[in-house]
C-alpha positions, 0 to 999 in steps of 0.5 A: 784812225778814229775812235768811237767812245762807247759811253758817250758815242763820241767819235774822235781821232787817235790824237784826241783820245790820247789827250783825253787819257794824258796820264796814260802811256800808250804804245805808238800803235794802240791795239783794239784790245787796248781800246776795248779796255778804255771803253772805246771802238776802232771806227773803220773806214767805210765805203765812200758814196758813189754815183749822183750828179756832177754837183754831188760829192761824198760826204762824211755822215757819222758812223754805223754799226755793222756786224758788231764793228763801227764804220764811217758812213758817207752819203751824197751831198750836199744837202739843202735846207731852207735858210731864214732871213738874217737882217737884210738877207732874205730867207731862201728855200731849199731849192733856191739854196741848190739852185745857187750852189749849182750855178756857182759850181757851173761857173767854176767848172766853165772857168776851169774848162776855159782855162784848159781851152786856152792853154791848148790854144797857147800850146798851139800858138807857134803853128800860126807865127809868120816864120812857121814851118808847119806843113798842115796850117789849115788843119791847125786852124781848124783845130784851133777853131774847134777849141774856140767853139768848145764853149758852145757844145751842148753839155758845156762845161760838164760834158766836152769833146775835145778836138784832136791836135793835128799830127 
């Protein structure tokens, strides 16, 4: 549970609130009434931000008051800003920082999808051993080739149509 201190607008978790009031014996569960007596409010969990792109996620962006109660606020992020030059590292614009972030996320996703593909290939290796008695060897060969071709699909690594294994 998060707490908002009215006087300072500070947001903290309940454990920090207890430490700030170390001389006070609080019950295991602190009620809204008790918090009110200490000039604090409960911060209820607000809805996560949704929508956006594969590069975005819901991130905490403070608290907001709605109908007299406080709620966590979330936005889609990350947000990018210009960064100044530091030593030998040149300055970058927000657009350059965003492009670098997206390239990193694309590479991570591609690695993950290749690992998934490789695991699917490994799970079907048995179909092409010399002593395999699988009846539809050509269907398995076609399936395995489709797995190898996943990386050339339009939309890879974010949008993939996985082939179905033969029965």
